[in-house]
C-alpha positions in Angstrom: 2.5 11.2 13.3 2.1 13.5 10.4 2.4 17.2 10.2 0.8 19.3 7.7 3.0 21.5 5.4 3.9 24.9 6.6 1.5 27.3 5.1 2.3 30.6 3.7 -0.7 32.2 2.1 -1.4 28.8 0.4 2.2 27.8 0.0 2.9 24.3 -1.6 6.0 22.2 -1.6 8.4 22.9 -4.5 10.1 20.0 -6.3 9.1 17.6 -3.6 11.3 19.5 -1.2 9.4 20.1 2.0 11.7 22.7 3.4 11.2 25.1 0.5 7.8 26.6 -0.3 6.5 28.4 -3.2 3.8 31.0 -2.5 0.6 30.9 -4.4 0.3 34.0 -6.5 4.1 34.7 -6.2 5.5 38.3 -6.3 6.2 39.7 -9.9 9.8 40.9 -10.2 8.6 44.4 -10.6 6.7 44.2 -7.1 9.8 42.9 -5.3 10.7 45.4 -2.7 11.6 45.8 0.8 7.9 45.8 1.9 7.1 42.6 0.3 10.2 40.9 1.7 9.1 42.2 5.1 5.6 40.9 4.8 7.2 37.3 4.0 9.4 37.7 7.1 6.4 38.6 9.2 4.4 35.4 8.1 7.5 33.2 8.2 8.3 34.1 11.9 4.7 33.4 13.0 4.8 30.0 11.4 8.3 29.0 12.4 7.7 29.8 16.2 4.8 27.3 16.3 5.6 24.7 13.7 8.2 22.1 13.7 9.5 21.5 10.3 7.8 18.6 8.6 10.9 16.7 7.7 12.0 16.9 11.4 8.7 15.6 12.6 9.1 12.7 10.1 12.6 11.9 11.3 11.5 12.0 15.0 8.7 9.7 14.2 11.1 7.3 12.5 13.5 7.5 15.4 10.8 6.6 17.8 10.5 3.3 15.9 14.2 2.6 16.3 15.1 4.1 19.5 16.2 1.2 22.0 16.4 3.2 25.2 13.0 3.3 27.0 13.8 6.8 28.4 14.9 8.0 25.0 11.8 6.8 23.5 9.7 8.7 26.1 11.7 11.9 25.3 10.9 11.4 21.5 7.1 10.9 22.4 7.2 14.1 24.5 8.8 16.0 21.7 6.3 14.9 19.1 3.4 15.6 21.5 4.8 19.1 22.2 4.9 19.8 18.5 1.4 18.7 17.9 0.2 21.0 20.9 2.3 23.9 19.6 0.8 23.6 16.2 -2.7 22.9 17.4 -2.9 25.6 19.9 -0.8 28.2 18.1 1.8 28.5 20.9 5.6 28.5 20.6 7.4 25.3 20.3 10.0 26.5 22.8 10.2 29.1 25.5 13.5 30.2 23.6 11.9 31.8 20.6 15.4 32.5 19.3 17.3 35.2 17.4 16.2 35.7 13.8 18.5 34.7 11.0 17.5 35.7 7.5 19.1 35.1 4.2 17.6 36.7 1.1 18.9 34.8 -2.1 18.4 37.0 -5.2 18.9 36.3 -8.8 22.0 38.4 -9.9 19.9 40.8 -12.1 17.3 41.7 -9.4 17.3 44.7 -7.2 15.2 45.2 -4.0 14.1 48.9 -3.7 13.5 50.3 -0.2 15.4 50.1 3.2 15.5 46.4 3.4 17.1 46.1 6.9 14.7 48.6 8.4 11.6 47.0 6.9 12.9 43.5 8.0 13.6 44.7 11.6 10.2 46.3 11.8 8.5 43.0 10.7 10.5 41.0 13.2 9.5 43.4 16.0 5.8 43.2 15.0 5.9 39.4 14.6 7.3 38.9 18.1 5.0 41.5 19.6 1.8 40.2 18.0 2.8 36.7 18.5 3.6 37.0 22.2 7.2 35.6 21.5 9.9 36.1 24.0 12.3 39.0 23.2 15.9 37.6 23.5 18.2 40.2 21.9 20.5 42.6 24.0 21.7 45.9 22.7 25.4 45.1 22.8 27.1 41.8 23.7 29.7 43.4 25.9 28.9 46.9 27.1 25.1 47.2 27.2 23.3 44.0 27.8 19.7 45.5 28.2 17.0 43.8 26.2 16.0 45.7 22.9 12.4 44.7 23.7 11.9 44.1 19.9 14.1 40.9 19.3 15.9 43.1 16.7 18.2 43.5 15.1 17.6 40.5 12.8 20.9 38.9 11.5 20.4 39.5 7.8 22.3 38.7 4.7 21.8 38.9 1.0 23.3 36.4 -1.5 23.3 36.5 -5.3 23.1 33.5 -7.6 22.6 33.0 -11.4 19.2 33.3 -12.9 16.1 35.1 -12.0 14.3 34.4 -8.8 14.1 35.3 -5.0 14.2 32.9 -2.0 13.8 33.9 1.5 15.4 31.6 4.2 14.6 32.3 7.8 15.7 30.5 11.0 14.7 31.0 14.6 17.9 29.9 16.6 17.9 29.3 20.2 20.7 30.4 22.5 21.3 26.8 23.8 22.2 25.3 20.4 24.1 28.2 19.2 26.1 28.3 22.4 27.0 24.6 21.8 28.5 25.4 18.3 32.1 26.2 17.4 34.6 27.1 14.8 37.9 25.5 14.5 40.8 26.5 12.2 42.5 23.1 11.5 45.7 22.6 9.6 45.1 21.0 6.3 46.9 17.9 7.4 44.2 17.1 9.9 42.0 15.9 7.1 38.8 14.2 7.5 40.0 12.4 10.7 40.5 15.8 12.2 37.0 16.8 11.4 35.7 13.7 12.7 37.5 14.0 16.0 36.4 17.6 16.3 32.7 16.9 15.6 32.6 14.1 18.1 34.4 16.2 20.7 31.9 19.0 20.3 28.8 16.6 20.5 30.3 14.9 23.6 30.9 18.2 25.4 27.8 20.1 24.3 25.0 17.9 23.1 23.3 17.8 26.4 22.9 21.6 26.4 21.6 21.7 22.8 18.4 19.6 23.4 19.1 16.5 21.4 18.3 14.7 19.1 20.3 17.2 17.1 20.4 18.4 13.6 24.0 19.0 12.9 25.2 21.4 10.1 28.9 21.4 9.3 30.9 23.9 7.2 34.2 23.1 5.7 36.3 25.7 3.9 36.1 29.4 3.2 37.6 31.6 5.8 37.3 32.2 9.5 34.3 34.5 9.0 32.7 32.6 6.1 32.8 29.0 7.4 30.1 29.5 10.1 27.8 30.7 7.3 28.2 27.3 5.6 27.3 25.5 8.6 24.2 27.7 9.2 23.1 27.1 5.6 23.6 23.3 6.1 20.9 23.3 8.7 18.4 24.3 6.0 18.8 21.1 4.2 16.1 18.4 4.8 16.8 15.9 7.4 18.1 12.8 5.6 19.0 14.8 2.4 22.5 13.9 1.4 25.1 16.0 -0.5 25.1 15.4 -4.2 28.9 14.8 -4.0 29.3 11.0 -3.1 32.4 11.4 -1.1 30.7 14.2 1.1 27.5 12.1 1.3 29.5 9.1 2.6 31.1 11.3 5.3 27.7 12.5 6.4 26.6 9.1 6.9 29.7 8.1 8.7 29.6 11.1 11.1 25.9 10.5 11.8 26.7 6.8 12.7 29.6 7.9 14.9 27.6 10.6 16.7 24.7 8.2 17.4 27.1 5.6 18.6 28.0 8.0 21.5 24.9 6.9 23.3 23.9 10.3 24.5 20.5 10.0 23.2 17.3 12.0 23.2 17.3 14.6 26.0 20.9 13.3 26.8 19.2 10.5 28.9 20.8 7.7 26.8 19.9 6.1 23.6 20.9 5.7 19.9 19.3 8.9 18.6 21.7 11.6 19.5 21.4 13.2 16.1 18.8 13.1 13.2 21.1 14.2 10.5 24.4 15.6 9.6 24.7 17.9 6.6 28.0 19.2 5.4 28.6 22.3 3.0 32.0 22.9 1.6 33.9 25.8 -0.1 37.3 26.5 -1.6 39.9 27.7 1.1 43.5 28.9 1.4 46.3 26.1 0.9 47.4 26.5 4.5 43.8 26.2 6.1 41.1 23.7 6.8 38.3 25.8 8.5 35.5 23.9 10.2 32.3 25.1 11.7 29.8 23.0 13.7 26.4 24.4 14.1 24.2 22.3 16.4 20.5 22.6 15.8 18.1 21.6 18.6 15.1 19.2 18.3 13.0 22.4 17.9 14.5 23.0 14.4 12.7 26.1 13.3 13.5 27.3 9.7 11.5 28.2 6.8 12.4 28.7 3.1 10.1 30.2 0.5 10.4 31.1 -3.2 9.1 34.7 -3.4 9.8 34.6 -7.2 10.2 31.2 -8.8 13.7 30.5 -10.2 14.3 30.6 -13.9 17.5 30.4 -15.9 18.8 33.5 -17.9 17.7 31.8 -21.1 14.1 31.1 -19.8 13.8 34.7 -18.6 
């Protein structure tokens, strides 16, 4: 089964990387403002809610050819059929239309005039209302669990990188898969074996509640509050795309094989396709620490990345 690329006003794949799109008629730097970002957020949510990422569709199709358990094969067939119906009929992939996570990646010399958070939250509310998407955000986790009825606030961050450009990353994350995730502060002596044991323990305990086959994002390094962000960003990587660092790429392959050897399978009904991918993002950390975050992504992996302004180096700008 083939899926057409996610469209954003004529978006086309950039550098043969299907998870990142470049908009036709991209925004001039002088026109980058809170309103243009909000417009992109609105369009991205409408696409994400109904369209399974093309790389995930391809991986599920390949898994269907290699899955040995008849029940697992049937689950994979149903997931692919569901994706086709959702895209064809313009209806949500999953009844849990998720919380909205947004990362705006900016060239270090760029500014975004306007009230970015307010405009983004307004776009999220409009996208969920106009798209008939389920509202899933409560006012306060502890003292006021009434529904905001807007699916806001969105969980928004801004990051800077060298060069000139602007990329919007957006993910709709269901509660089941996020609830199955965890952060563990390991001692440095735990090493790779400690990471392996914790990943397998998490999958054994939580995979059935996270709607496998999974896309697994791992963060290693940083601090307690930063390592989860690494794991979230790892989920943006295309299924099957390995780290450019050979040692990390080898660990990704090893962990994927170990996870699939658990036999949990699609829909937790048994089989050799418990996960489609393991992606690892690393960072520096304290000498006394080995932070690990495990962010499980479900089979309805809904993320969208788009270059609002194409990236160029300083010298080229």
